TILO-998728 format. One line per 5 residues: number of its first residue (from 1); for each residue z, x, y of N, C-alpha, C. Coordinates in Angstrom, 2 decimals, always signed. Layout:
N
NUM> Z X Y Z X Y Z X Y; ... .
//
This chain:
298
1> +0.00 +0.84 -1.20 +0.00 +0.00 +0.00 +0.00 +0.87 +1.25; +0.83 +1.92 +1.22 +0.86 +2.83 +2.36 -0.46 +3.54 +2.54; -1.09 +3.90 +1.39 -2.40 +4.56 +1.45 -3.45 +3.62 +2.03; -3.36 +2.35 +1.68 -4.30 +1.36 +2.20 -4.14 +1.21 +3.71; -2.90 +1.15 +4.17 -2.65 +1.04 +5.61 -3.13 +2.28 +6.35 .
6> -2.93 +3.44 +5.73 -3.36 +4.69 +6.35 -4.88 +4.73 +6.49; -5.57 +4.34 +5.43 -7.05 +4.31 +5.48 -7.54 +3.34 +6.55; -6.88 +2.18 +6.62 -7.27 +1.19 +7.63 -7.02 +1.71 +9.04; -5.90 +2.40 +9.22 -5.58 +2.95 +10.54 -6.57 +4.04 +10.94; -7.01 +4.83 +9.94 -7.98 +5.89 +10.23 -9.37 +5.34 +10.52 .
11> -9.78 +4.31 +9.79 -11.13 +3.76 +9.95 -11.22 +2.76 +11.10; -10.07 +2.17 +11.47 -10.06 +1.20 +12.56 -9.01 +1.58 +13.60; -9.20 +2.71 +14.30 -8.23 +3.13 +15.31 -8.31 +2.24 +16.54; -7.34 +2.33 +17.45 -7.40 +1.53 +18.69 -8.67 +1.84 +19.48; -9.14 +0.86 +20.22 -10.40 +1.01 +20.93 -10.33 +2.12 +21.98 .
16> -9.14 +2.30 +22.60 -9.03 +3.35 +23.61 -9.23 +4.73 +22.98; -8.75 +4.88 +21.74 -8.92 +6.16 +21.04 -10.39 +6.36 +20.65; -11.07 +5.31 +20.24 -12.48 +5.40 +19.88 -13.33 +5.81 +21.08; -13.01 +5.23 +22.22 -13.76 +5.58 +23.44 -13.49 +7.03 +23.84; -12.22 +7.45 +23.71 -11.87 +8.82 +24.08 -12.52 +9.83 +23.13 .
21> -12.73 +9.45 +21.88 -13.32 +10.37 +20.91 -14.76 +10.74 +21.25; -15.48 +9.85 +21.91 -16.90 +10.11 +22.19 -17.08 +11.33 +23.09; -16.49 +11.36 +24.31 -16.69 +12.57 +25.14 -16.04 +13.81 +24.56; -14.86 +13.64 +23.92 -14.16 +14.80 +23.37 -14.98 +15.46 +22.27; -15.45 +14.68 +21.32 -16.24 +15.24 +20.22 -17.57 +15.80 +20.70 .
26> -18.18 +15.13 +21.69 -19.46 +15.61 +22.21 -19.29 +16.97 +22.91; -18.28 +17.08 +23.75 -18.04 +18.34 +24.47 -17.69 +19.47 +23.51; -16.80 +19.20 +22.56 -16.42 +20.23 +21.59 -17.60 +20.65 +20.72; -18.46 +19.68 +20.39 -19.63 +20.00 +19.57 -20.58 +20.93 +20.31; -20.81 +20.65 +21.57 -21.70 +21.50 +22.37 -21.09 +22.89 +22.55 .
31> -19.80 +22.95 +22.85 -19.14 +24.24 +23.05 -19.16 +25.09 +21.77; -18.97 +24.42 +20.64 -18.97 +25.17 +19.38 -20.36 +25.72 +19.06; -21.39 +24.94 +19.36 -22.76 +25.42 +19.11 -23.13 +26.59 +20.01; -22.61 +26.55 +21.24 -22.96 +27.59 +22.21 -22.15 +28.86 +22.01; -20.84 +28.71 +21.74 -19.95 +29.87 +21.75 -19.43 +30.28 +20.37 .
36> -19.34 +29.35 +19.43 -18.69 +29.65 +18.15 -19.66 +29.86 +17.00; -20.90 +29.47 +17.16 -21.82 +29.56 +16.04 -21.68 +28.37 +15.11; -22.24 +28.48 +13.92 -22.25 +27.35 +12.98 -21.34 +27.54 +11.77; -20.78 +28.73 +11.59 -20.01 +28.99 +10.38 -18.53 +29.27 +10.65; -18.10 +29.21 +11.89 -16.71 +29.47 +12.20 -15.84 +28.27 +11.86 .
41> -14.55 +28.49 +11.77 -13.60 +27.41 +11.46 -13.61 +26.37 +12.58; -13.64 +26.84 +13.83 -13.65 +25.92 +14.96 -14.87 +25.02 +14.95; -16.03 +25.59 +14.58 -17.26 +24.79 +14.52 -17.15 +23.72 +13.44; -16.59 +24.10 +12.27 -16.45 +23.13 +11.18 -15.52 +21.99 +11.59; -14.44 +22.32 +12.31 -13.51 +21.28 +12.79 -14.23 +20.32 +13.74 .
46> -15.05 +20.84 +14.64 -15.77 +19.96 +15.58 -16.79 +19.10 +14.85; -17.42 +19.64 +13.79 -18.36 +18.84 +12.99 -17.64 +17.69 +12.30; -16.46 +17.99 +11.77 -15.68 +16.93 +11.10 -15.27 +15.87 +12.11; -14.83 +16.31 +13.30 -14.43 +15.35 +14.34 -15.61 +14.48 +14.77; -16.80 +15.10 +14.94 -17.99 +14.34 +15.32 -18.38 +13.34 +14.23 .
51> -18.28 +13.77 +12.96 -18.59 +12.87 +11.85 -17.59 +11.71 +11.79; -16.33 +12.00 +12.04 -15.30 +10.95 +12.05 -15.56 +9.95 +13.18; -15.92 +10.47 +14.36 -16.22 +9.59 +15.50 -17.38 +8.65 +15.17; -18.44 +9.21 +14.58 -19.60 +8.39 +14.20 -19.21 +7.35 +13.15; -18.36 +7.75 +12.21 -17.96 +6.84 +11.13 -17.18 +5.64 +11.66 .
56> -16.18 +5.90 +12.51 -15.35 +4.79 +13.00 -16.18 +3.85 +13.88; -17.14 +4.37 +14.60 -17.99 +3.50 +15.42 -18.95 +2.69 +14.54; -19.39 +3.26 +13.43 -20.23 +2.49 +12.50 -19.45 +1.32 +11.90; -18.18 +1.55 +11.57 -17.34 +0.46 +11.05 -17.09 -0.60 +12.12; -17.23 -0.23 +13.38 -16.97 -1.15 +14.49 -18.19 -1.97 +14.86 .
61> -19.35 -1.65 +14.30 -20.60 -2.33 +14.68 -20.53 -3.85 +14.51; -20.03 -4.40 +13.38 -19.95 -5.87 +13.26 -19.14 -6.52 +14.38; -18.03 -5.89 +14.76 -17.22 -6.44 +15.86 -17.97 -6.38 +17.19; -18.72 -5.31 +17.40 -19.50 -5.17 +18.63 -20.58 -6.25 +18.70; -21.23 -6.50 +17.56 -22.27 -7.53 +17.52 -21.67 -8.91 +17.81 .
66> -20.52 -9.20 +17.21 -19.86 -10.49 +17.45 -19.43 -10.63 +18.91; -18.97 -9.52 +19.51 -18.55 -9.56 +20.91 -19.72 -9.95 +21.81; -20.88 -9.31 +21.60 -22.02 -9.61 +22.45 -22.58 -11.01 +22.18; -22.46 -11.48 +20.94 -22.89 -12.86 +20.66 -22.02 -13.85 +21.42; -20.72 -13.65 +21.38 -19.81 -14.53 +22.11 -20.00 -14.41 +23.61 .
71> -20.27 -13.19 +24.08 -20.50 -12.97 +25.50 -21.73 -13.74 +25.97; -22.80 -13.70 +25.18 -24.03 -14.40 +25.54 -23.84 -15.90 +25.57; -22.99 -16.41 +24.68 -22.81 -17.86 +24.57 -21.77 -18.42 +25.54; -20.87 -17.58 +26.04 -19.75 -18.08 +26.84 -19.75 -17.62 +28.29; -20.34 -16.47 +28.59 -20.29 -15.94 +29.94 -21.23 -16.73 +30.86 .
76> -20.68 -17.33 +31.92 -21.48 -18.19 +32.79 -22.53 -17.42 +33.58; -22.21 -16.17 +33.91 -23.17 -15.39 +34.67 -24.39 -15.01 +33.81; -24.12 -14.65 +32.56 -25.23 -14.33 +31.67 -26.06 -15.58 +31.37; -25.37 -16.72 +31.18 -26.10 -17.96 +30.91 -27.02 -18.32 +32.07; -26.52 -18.13 +33.30 -27.35 -18.41 +34.46 -28.54 -17.45 +34.53 .
81> -28.27 -16.17 +34.24 -29.33 -15.17 +34.25 -30.41 -15.50 +33.21; -29.98 -15.95 +32.05 -30.92 -16.25 +30.97 -31.73 -17.49 +31.26; -31.14 -18.49 +31.91 -31.81 -19.77 +32.11 -32.55 -19.86 +33.44; -32.19 -19.03 +34.40 -32.80 -19.11 +35.73 -33.91 -18.06 +35.85; -35.13 -18.48 +35.56 -36.27 -17.57 +35.63 -36.50 -17.08 +37.04 .
86> -36.33 -17.96 +38.00 -36.55 -17.59 +39.39 -35.58 -16.50 +39.83; -34.33 -16.57 +39.38 -33.34 -15.56 +39.72 -33.75 -14.20 +39.16; -34.21 -14.17 +37.91 -34.61 -12.90 +37.30 -35.78 -12.27 +38.04; -36.76 -13.08 +38.39 -37.92 -12.56 +39.11 -37.52 -12.07 +40.50; -36.65 -12.83 +41.17 -36.20 -12.43 +42.51 -35.46 -11.10 +42.49 .
91> -34.55 -10.94 +41.53 -33.80 -9.69 +41.42 -34.74 -8.53 +41.17; -35.70 -8.74 +40.28 -36.69 -7.69 +39.99 -37.50 -7.33 +41.22; -37.93 -8.35 +41.97 -38.74 -8.09 +43.16 -37.93 -7.42 +44.26; -36.69 -7.84 +44.45 -35.84 -7.22 +45.48 -35.61 -5.74 +45.19; -35.26 -5.45 +43.93 -35.03 -4.05 +43.56 -36.28 -3.21 +43.71 .
96> -37.41 -3.72 +43.24 -38.66 -2.98 +43.33 -39.11 -2.82 +44.78; -38.89 -3.86 +45.59 -39.28 -3.78 +46.99 -38.48 -2.70 +47.71; -37.18 -2.64 +47.46 -36.35 -1.62 +48.10 -36.79 -0.22 +47.69; -37.05 -0.03 +46.40 -37.48 +1.29 +45.92 -38.84 +1.67 +46.50; -39.81 +0.74 +46.46 -41.15 +1.03 +46.98 -41.12 +1.35 +48.46 .
101> -40.32 +0.61 +49.22 -40.26 +0.84 +50.67 -39.67 +2.22 +50.99; -38.56 +2.55 +50.34 -37.92 +3.85 +50.60 -38.83 +5.00 +50.16; -39.46 +4.84 +49.00 -40.32 +5.91 +48.50 -41.58 +6.05 +49.33; -42.09 +4.94 +49.85 -43.26 +4.99 +50.73 -42.92 +5.74 +52.02; -41.73 +5.46 +52.58 -41.30 +6.17 +53.79 -41.16 +7.67 +53.53 .
106> -40.63 +8.01 +52.36 -40.49 +9.42 +52.00 -41.86 +10.10 +51.91; -42.80 +9.44 +51.23 -44.14 +10.02 +51.10 -44.84 +10.13 +52.45; -44.62 +9.13 +53.31 -45.22 +9.17 +54.65 -44.65 +10.34 +55.45; -43.34 +10.53 +55.36 -42.71 +11.65 +56.08 -43.22 +12.98 +55.55; -43.38 +13.10 +54.22 -43.91 +14.33 +53.63 -45.35 +14.56 +54.07 .
111> -46.12 +13.46 +54.18 -47.50 +13.60 +54.66 -47.57 +14.10 +56.08; -46.68 +13.57 +56.94 -46.65 +14.02 +58.33 -46.16 +15.46 +58.42; -45.15 +15.79 +57.63 -44.55 +17.13 +57.69 -45.52 +18.20 +57.18; -46.21 +17.89 +56.08 -47.11 +18.88 +55.48 -48.56 +18.72 +55.93; -48.84 +17.61 +56.66 -50.20 +17.34 +57.14 -51.22 +17.36 +56.00 .
116> -50.95 +16.55 +54.96 -51.84 +16.52 +53.80 -52.06 +15.08 +53.36; -53.31 +14.80 +52.97 -53.65 +13.45 +52.50 -53.06 +13.17 +51.11; -52.59 +14.19 +50.41 -51.97 +13.99 +49.10 -50.77 +13.06 +49.21; -49.87 +13.33 +50.14 -48.70 +12.48 +50.33 -49.07 +11.17 +51.04; -50.06 +11.22 +51.94 -50.51 +9.98 +52.58 -51.04 +8.99 +51.54 .
121> -51.73 +9.50 +50.53 -52.27 +8.63 +49.48 -51.15 +7.93 +48.72; -50.11 +8.69 +48.40 -48.96 +8.08 +47.72 -48.27 +7.08 +48.63; -48.20 +7.37 +49.92 -47.58 +6.43 +50.86 -48.34 +5.11 +50.88; -49.67 +5.17 +50.92 -50.49 +3.95 +50.90 -50.28 +3.18 +49.61; -50.20 +3.90 +48.50 -50.00 +3.26 +47.20 -48.68 +2.49 +47.16 .
126> -47.59 +3.14 +47.56 -46.28 +2.49 +47.50 -46.13 +1.41 +48.58; -46.76 +1.60 +49.73 -46.76 +0.56 +50.75 -47.47 -0.69 +50.23; -48.57 -0.50 +49.50 -49.30 -1.63 +48.92 -48.42 -2.42 +47.95; -47.71 -1.70 +47.09 -46.79 -2.38 +46.17 -45.71 -3.14 +46.93; -45.17 -2.51 +47.97 -44.10 -3.15 +48.75 -44.61 -4.41 +49.46 .
131> -45.82 -4.35 +50.00 -46.38 -5.50 +50.71 -46.56 -6.69 +49.76; -47.09 -6.42 +48.58 -47.29 -7.50 +47.61 -45.96 -8.13 +47.22; -44.98 -7.30 +46.94 -43.68 -7.84 +46.55 -43.01 -8.59 +47.69; -43.22 -8.11 +48.92 -42.66 -8.80 +50.08 -43.28 -10.19 +50.23; -44.60 -10.30 +50.07 -45.28 -11.60 +50.15 -44.72 -12.57 +49.11 .
136> -44.55 -12.09 +47.88 -44.06 -12.96 +46.82 -42.61 -13.40 +47.08; -41.78 -12.46 +47.52 -40.38 -12.80 +47.82 -40.28 -13.79 +48.97; -41.09 -13.59 +49.99 -41.06 -14.48 +51.15 -41.42 -15.91 +50.74; -42.36 -16.04 +49.83 -42.74 -17.37 +49.37 -41.64 -17.98 +48.51; -41.06 -17.18 +47.60 -40.08 -17.71 +46.66 -38.76 -18.06 +47.34 .
141> -38.49 -17.52 +48.52 -37.27 -17.88 +49.24 -37.32 -19.31 +49.76; -38.52 -19.82 +50.02 -38.64 -21.14 +50.64 -39.32 -22.17 +49.75; -39.75 -21.77 +48.57 -40.45 -22.70 +47.69 -40.11 -22.42 +46.24; -40.29 -23.43 +45.42 -40.06 -23.30 +43.99 -41.37 -23.04 +43.28; -41.47 -21.98 +42.50 -42.72 -21.67 +41.79 -43.17 -22.83 +40.92 .
146> -44.46 -23.14 +41.00 -45.04 -24.21 +40.20 -45.21 -25.52 +40.95; -44.58 -25.66 +42.12 -44.67 -26.92 +42.85 -45.92 -26.98 +43.72; -46.24 -25.91 +44.43 -47.41 -25.88 +45.32 -48.41 -24.89 +44.76; -49.27 -25.38 +43.86 -50.19 -24.49 +43.16 -51.20 -23.85 +44.10; -51.63 -24.57 +45.10 -52.63 -24.03 +46.01 -52.07 -22.85 +46.82 .
151> -50.84 -22.99 +47.29 -50.21 -21.89 +48.03 -49.98 -20.69 +47.13; -49.58 -20.93 +45.89 -49.36 -19.83 +44.96 -50.67 -19.10 +44.65; -51.74 -19.86 +44.50 -53.04 -19.23 +44.22 -53.51 -18.40 +45.41; -53.20 -18.85 +46.61 -53.55 -18.07 +47.80 -52.81 -16.74 +47.81; -51.52 -16.75 +47.47 -50.74 -15.51 +47.38 -51.27 -14.64 +46.24 .
156> -51.63 -15.28 +45.16 -52.16 -14.56 +44.00 -53.45 -13.84 +44.36; -54.32 -14.52 +45.10 -55.58 -13.91 +45.52 -55.34 -12.80 +46.53; -54.36 -12.99 +47.43 -54.05 -11.95 +48.40 -53.58 -10.68 +47.70; -52.80 -10.83 +46.63 -52.37 -9.67 +45.86 -53.56 -8.95 +45.24; -54.57 -9.72 +44.83 -55.78 -9.11 +44.29 -56.49 -8.25 +45.32 .
161> -56.57 -8.73 +46.56 -57.19 -7.95 +47.63 -56.38 -6.69 +47.93; -55.06 -6.81 +47.90 -54.23 -5.63 +48.14 -54.39 -4.62 +47.01; -54.59 -5.12 +45.79 -54.84 -4.22 +44.67 -56.10 -3.37 +44.92; -57.10 -3.96 +45.56 -58.32 -3.20 +45.86 -58.01 -2.05 +46.81; -57.19 -2.31 +47.84 -56.80 -1.26 +48.77 -55.98 -0.19 +48.05 .
166> -55.05 -0.64 +47.21 -54.24 +0.29 +46.46 -55.08 +1.14 +45.53; -56.13 +0.55 +44.99 -56.99 +1.28 +44.06 -57.73 +2.42 +44.77; -58.06 +2.22 +46.05 -58.69 +3.30 +46.81 -57.73 +4.47 +46.97; -56.46 +4.18 +47.26 -55.46 +5.24 +47.37 -55.26 +5.93 +46.02; -55.27 +5.15 +44.94 -55.09 +5.73 +43.62 -56.27 +6.62 +43.26 .
171> -57.49 +6.19 +43.61 -58.67 +7.01 +43.35 -58.58 +8.34 +44.10; -58.03 +8.29 +45.30 -57.87 +9.51 +46.08 -56.84 +10.44 +45.43; -55.77 +9.86 +44.88 -54.76 +10.65 +44.18 -55.38 +11.34 +42.96; -56.18 +10.59 +42.19 -56.85 +11.16 +41.02 -57.80 +12.29 +41.45; -58.50 +12.08 +42.55 -59.40 +13.12 +43.07 -58.64 +14.40 +43.39 .
176> -57.49 +14.26 +44.05 -56.68 +15.43 +44.37 -56.20 +16.14 +43.10; -55.81 +15.34 +42.09 -55.35 +15.93 +40.84 -56.45 +16.73 +40.15; -57.65 +16.18 +40.13 -58.75 +16.79 +39.38 -59.43 +17.90 +40.18; -59.76 +17.62 +41.43 -60.56 +18.57 +42.21 -59.71 +19.72 +42.76; -58.53 +19.38 +43.29 -57.67 +20.40 +43.89 -56.51 +20.82 +42.99 .
181> -56.48 +20.25 +41.77 -55.45 +20.62 +40.79 -54.04 +20.37 +41.34; -53.86 +19.24 +42.03 -52.54 +18.88 +42.55 -51.78 +18.12 +41.46; -50.70 +18.68 +40.99 -49.91 +18.06 +39.93 -48.43 +18.10 +40.28; -47.60 +17.63 +39.34 -46.16 +17.59 +39.53 -45.50 +18.60 +38.59; -44.46 +19.24 +39.07 -43.71 +20.21 +38.26 -42.24 +19.79 +38.25 .
186> -41.70 +19.57 +37.05 -40.30 +19.20 +36.90 -39.68 +19.98 +35.75; -38.37 +19.94 +35.69 -37.67 +20.54 +34.55 -37.98 +19.74 +33.29; -37.88 +20.40 +32.13 -38.23 +19.75 +30.87 -37.37 +18.51 +30.62; -36.06 +18.60 +30.89 -35.19 +17.44 +30.68 -35.60 +16.29 +31.59; -35.94 +16.62 +32.85 -36.39 +15.59 +33.79 -37.68 +14.94 +33.30 .
191> -38.58 +15.76 +32.76 -39.85 +15.24 +32.26 -39.65 +14.31 +31.07; -38.75 +14.69 +30.16 -38.46 +13.83 +29.00 -37.84 +12.51 +29.45; -36.96 +12.57 +30.46 -36.37 +11.35 +31.02 -37.45 +10.47 +31.64; -38.37 +11.11 +32.37 -39.49 +10.36 +32.97 -40.32 +9.68 +31.89; -40.53 +10.38 +30.78 -41.33 +9.81 +29.69 -40.66 +8.58 +29.10 .
196> -39.34 +8.67 +28.88 -38.61 +7.53 +28.34 -38.67 +6.34 +29.29; -38.50 +6.61 +30.59 -38.55 +5.54 +31.59 -39.96 +4.93 +31.67; -40.98 +5.79 +31.64 -42.36 +5.31 +31.79 -42.76 +4.41 +30.63; -42.50 +4.85 +29.40 -42.89 +4.05 +28.25 -42.08 +2.76 +28.15; -40.81 +2.83 +28.58 -40.00 +1.60 +28.59 -40.53 +0.61 +29.62 .
201> -40.82 +1.08 +30.83 -41.33 +0.19 +31.88 -42.71 -0.36 +31.51; -43.54 +0.45 +30.86 -44.87 -0.02 +30.45 -44.74 -1.11 +29.38; -43.85 -0.90 +28.41 -43.64 -1.90 +27.36 -43.09 -3.20 +27.95; -42.10 -3.09 +28.84 -41.51 -4.28 +29.46 -42.54 -5.01 +30.33; -43.43 -4.25 +30.98 -44.45 -4.88 +31.81 -45.41 -5.72 +30.96 .
206> -45.81 -5.19 +29.82 -46.70 -5.94 +28.92 -45.99 -7.18 +28.39; -44.73 -7.02 +27.99 -43.96 -8.17 +27.50 -43.84 -9.22 +28.59; -43.59 -8.77 +29.84 -43.48 -9.71 +30.96 -44.76 -10.48 +31.21; -45.89 -9.80 +31.13 -47.19 -10.46 +31.32 -47.37 -11.58 +30.31; -47.03 -11.29 +29.05 -47.20 -12.28 +27.98 -46.17 -13.40 +28.11 .
211> -44.92 -13.01 +28.37 -43.82 -13.98 +28.39 -43.93 -14.98 +29.52; -44.34 -14.52 +30.70 -44.32 -15.39 +31.88 -45.60 -16.21 +32.04; -46.56 -16.05 +31.15 -47.77 -16.89 +31.21 -47.45 -18.35 +30.93; -46.41 -18.59 +30.13 -46.09 -19.98 +29.75 -45.61 -20.81 +30.93; -45.18 -20.17 +32.02 -44.67 -20.91 +33.18 -45.81 -21.44 +34.06 .
216> -47.03 -20.98 +33.84 -48.19 -21.45 +34.61 -47.95 -21.34 +36.11; -47.40 -20.20 +36.53 -47.12 -19.96 +37.93 -47.83 -18.68 +38.38; -48.82 -18.79 +39.28 -49.49 -17.58 +39.78 -48.54 -16.58 +40.43; -47.45 -17.08 +41.02 -46.46 -16.18 +41.63 -45.82 -15.29 +40.57; -45.40 -15.89 +39.47 -44.82 -15.11 +38.37 -45.85 -14.14 +37.79 .
221> -47.07 -14.64 +37.61 -48.13 -13.78 +37.05 -48.42 -12.60 +37.97; -48.42 -12.84 +39.28 -48.68 -11.76 +40.23 -47.57 -10.72 +40.19; -46.32 -11.17 +40.10 -45.21 -10.21 +40.06 -45.28 -9.33 +38.82; -45.68 -9.89 +37.69 -45.78 -9.11 +36.48 -47.03 -8.22 +36.49; -48.08 -8.66 +37.16 -49.27 -7.82 +37.30 -48.95 -6.58 +38.13 .
226> -48.12 -6.75 +39.15 -47.69 -5.61 +39.97 -46.90 -4.61 +39.12; -46.01 -5.13 +38.29 -45.21 -4.25 +37.43 -46.10 -3.50 +36.45; -47.13 -4.18 +35.92 -48.04 -3.53 +34.97 -48.84 -2.44 +35.66; -49.34 -2.72 +36.87 -50.11 -1.71 +37.61 -49.25 -0.50 +37.93; -48.01 -0.74 +38.34 -47.09 +0.35 +38.65 -46.81 +1.19 +37.41 .
231> -46.63 +0.53 +36.26 -46.38 +1.26 +35.01 -47.59 +2.11 +34.60; -48.79 +1.59 +34.82 -50.00 +2.35 +34.49 -50.09 +3.63 +35.32; -49.79 +3.51 +36.60 -49.83 +4.70 +37.47 -48.72 +5.68 +37.07; -47.58 +5.16 +36.62 -46.52 +6.05 +36.14 -46.97 +6.86 +34.94; -47.83 +6.27 +34.10 -48.37 +7.00 +32.96 -49.22 +8.17 +33.43 .
236> -50.00 +7.96 +34.49 -50.83 +9.04 +35.04 -49.97 +10.18 +35.58; -48.95 +9.85 +36.36 -48.08 +10.89 +36.90 -47.30 +11.60 +35.79; -46.93 +10.85 +34.74 -46.25 +11.46 +33.61 -47.17 +12.45 +32.90; -48.40 +12.06 +32.69 -49.35 +12.95 +32.03 -49.53 +14.23 +32.84; -49.68 +14.08 +34.15 -49.82 +15.25 +35.02 -48.60 +16.15 +34.93 .
241> -47.40 +15.54 +34.92 -46.17 +16.32 +34.83 -46.05 +17.05 +33.51; -46.38 +16.36 +32.41 -46.25 +16.97 +31.09 -47.25 +18.11 +30.89; -48.46 +17.95 +31.41 -49.45 +19.02 +31.28 -49.00 +20.28 +32.02; -48.28 +20.08 +33.13 -47.80 +21.22 +33.91 -46.52 +21.80 +33.34; -45.58 +20.92 +32.98 -44.25 +21.37 +32.54 -44.29 +22.04 +31.17 .
246> -45.04 +21.45 +30.23 -45.08 +21.97 +28.87 -46.32 +22.82 +28.60; -46.93 +23.32 +29.66 -48.13 +24.15 +29.49 -47.77 +25.47 +28.81; -48.48 +25.79 +27.73 -48.27 +27.07 +27.03 -49.52 +27.95 +27.10; -50.39 +27.63 +28.06 -51.60 +28.39 +28.33 -52.61 +28.31 +27.19; -52.45 +27.35 +26.28 -53.45 +27.15 +25.24 -54.54 +26.21 +25.70 .
251> -54.25 +25.42 +26.73 -55.23 +24.50 +27.30 -55.73 +25.07 +28.63; -57.02 +25.05 +28.78 -57.61 +25.58 +30.00 -57.45 +24.60 +31.15; -57.66 +25.09 +32.35 -57.58 +24.24 +33.53 -58.64 +23.15 +33.49; -59.80 +23.48 +32.94 -60.87 +22.49 +32.81 -60.47 +21.36 +31.88; -59.80 +21.70 +30.78 -59.33 +20.66 +29.83 -58.32 +19.75 +30.50 .
256> -57.41 +20.33 +31.26 -56.42 +19.52 +31.98 -57.10 +18.57 +32.95; -58.11 +19.07 +33.65 -58.83 +18.23 +34.60 -59.56 +17.09 +33.90; -60.13 +17.40 +32.74 -60.84 +16.35 +31.98 -59.86 +15.26 +31.54; -58.69 +15.67 +31.04 -57.69 +14.70 +30.60 -57.20 +13.84 +31.76; -56.87 +14.47 +32.87 -56.39 +13.72 +34.03 -57.49 +12.83 +34.60 .
261> -58.71 +13.36 +34.66 -59.81 +12.55 +35.19 -60.10 +11.34 +34.32; -60.04 +11.52 +32.99 -60.30 +10.40 +32.07 -59.23 +9.33 +32.19; -57.96 +9.77 +32.16 -56.87 +8.81 +32.27 -56.87 +8.12 +33.64; -57.02 +8.93 +34.70 -57.03 +8.36 +36.04 -58.18 +7.40 +36.26; -59.36 +7.77 +35.75 -60.50 +6.87 +35.89 -60.31 +5.57 +35.14 .
266> -59.73 +5.65 +33.94 -59.49 +4.44 +33.15 -58.49 +3.53 +33.86; -57.44 +4.11 +34.44 -56.43 +3.31 +35.14 -57.03 +2.68 +36.40; -57.84 +3.44 +37.12 -58.50 +2.88 +38.32 -59.41 +1.71 +37.95; -60.16 +1.86 +36.87 -61.05 +0.78 +36.43 -60.23 -0.44 +35.98; -59.11 -0.19 +35.31 -58.27 -1.30 +34.87 -57.70 -2.08 +36.05 .
271> -57.18 -1.36 +37.05 -56.62 -2.04 +38.22 -57.72 -2.74 +39.01; -58.90 -2.12 +39.08 -60.03 -2.76 +39.75 -60.41 -4.06 +39.05; -60.48 -4.01 +37.71 -60.81 -5.21 +36.95 -59.75 -6.29 +37.13; -58.48 -5.89 +37.15 -57.40 -6.84 +37.35 -57.47 -7.47 +38.74; -57.80 -6.66 +39.76 -57.92 -7.18 +41.12 -59.07 -8.18 +41.22 .
276> -60.22 -7.83 +40.65 -61.38 -8.73 +40.69 -61.08 -10.03 +39.95; -60.41 -9.91 +38.80 -60.05 -11.12 +38.04 -59.13 -12.02 +38.86; -58.12 -11.45 +39.49 -57.17 -12.23 +40.28 -57.88 -12.94 +41.44; -58.79 -12.24 +42.10 -59.51 -12.84 +43.24 -60.42 -13.95 +42.77; -61.20 -13.68 +41.72 -62.16 -14.69 +41.23 -61.45 -15.89 +40.63 .
281> -60.41 -15.64 +39.83 -59.69 -16.74 +39.17 -59.01 -17.63 +40.21; -58.36 -17.01 +41.21 -57.69 -17.79 +42.24 -58.69 -18.60 +43.05; -59.82 -17.98 +43.43 -60.85 -18.69 +44.20 -61.40 -19.87 +43.42; -61.64 -19.66 +42.15 -62.16 -20.73 +41.30 -61.19 -21.90 +41.21; -59.92 -21.60 +41.00 -58.93 -22.66 +40.84 -58.64 -23.37 +42.17 .
286> -58.72 -22.63 +43.28 -58.53 -23.27 +44.59 -59.66 -24.26 +44.85; -60.89 -23.88 +44.49 -62.03 -24.80 +44.65 -61.85 -26.04 +43.80; -61.34 -25.86 +42.58 -61.11 -27.01 +41.71 -60.05 -27.94 +42.29; -59.00 -27.35 +42.87 -57.96 -28.17 +43.50 -58.50 -28.93 +44.70; -59.37 -28.29 +45.48 -59.98 -28.96 +46.62 -60.82 -30.15 +46.18 .
291> -61.59 -29.95 +45.10 -62.41 -31.05 +44.59 -61.53 -32.21 +44.12; -60.43 -31.89 +43.46 -59.52 -32.95 +42.98 -58.91 -33.69 +44.17; -58.52 -32.94 +45.22 -57.95 -33.57 +46.41 -58.97 -34.47 +47.11; -60.22 -33.99 +47.19 -61.27 -34.81 +47.83 -61.57 -36.07 +47.02; -61.52 -35.91 +45.68 -61.77 -37.08 +44.83 -60.66 -38.10 +44.98 .
296> -59.42 -37.65 +45.11 -58.31 -38.58 +45.28 -58.39 -39.25 +46.64; -58.81 -38.47 +47.68 -58.91 -39.02 +49.03 -59.99 -40.08 +49.12; -61.04 -39.94 +48.35 -62.12 -40.95 +48.37 -61.71 -42.21 +47.62 .
//
């Protein structure tokens, strides 16, 4: 009986101890690898502690799952977040608008300071994203998506025109990358973090495009199209960063230019096609609404 209680106490320690074990075991593990080697007594002790930490957290997984299930079903804030589509879109647009505006100002200042169109191009790109998100937010503050289809289609078409302007800035960025070999240089850890963020944002953007189609709201579709375009450009900057950061001189400068030019050209064509589709689709549907209104008026 005492042995059973001891095993239970070891496998199910207090939560404060489990939380404390994570940083302690992680720090000791790193220190042992750096200073003690792999065969010392101290290293073996840290390995055992790390294995114990992983074990007790694995035994805790069912409780963690139940906690989040109850949290999802009972927490009023989460329930509101899950059920209020407009709130989720607004929060996303506000956050993205703040980031785009600040980053656009930074790029503009760098362009003025260095007197180069490289930073001016990025400033135009981020200003374009900020303008589109501002238009959508301004509309959603005073109207409910789905109620005034004609107004939403007008905003949707306006975003398409702004995409065309943004595409010109993006084409200029690609030109600088290929012709003048302008790229980004970051630390390897920073580059890996960028890669994780880029692929996550790209995946979420695609999911958002598919998920929000069911609402039949051009405003929602436009907001997700902006996220997708932004994620595509992030892929281009990530590729440029990785080619520079992880370069081992096995790839020639010409090969790098071909890769960047191909990716950049494909992204420019994709955004151009998306812009043309948004303009044509919105124009077509606005004409159909006008015909329906005229038919009702007669």
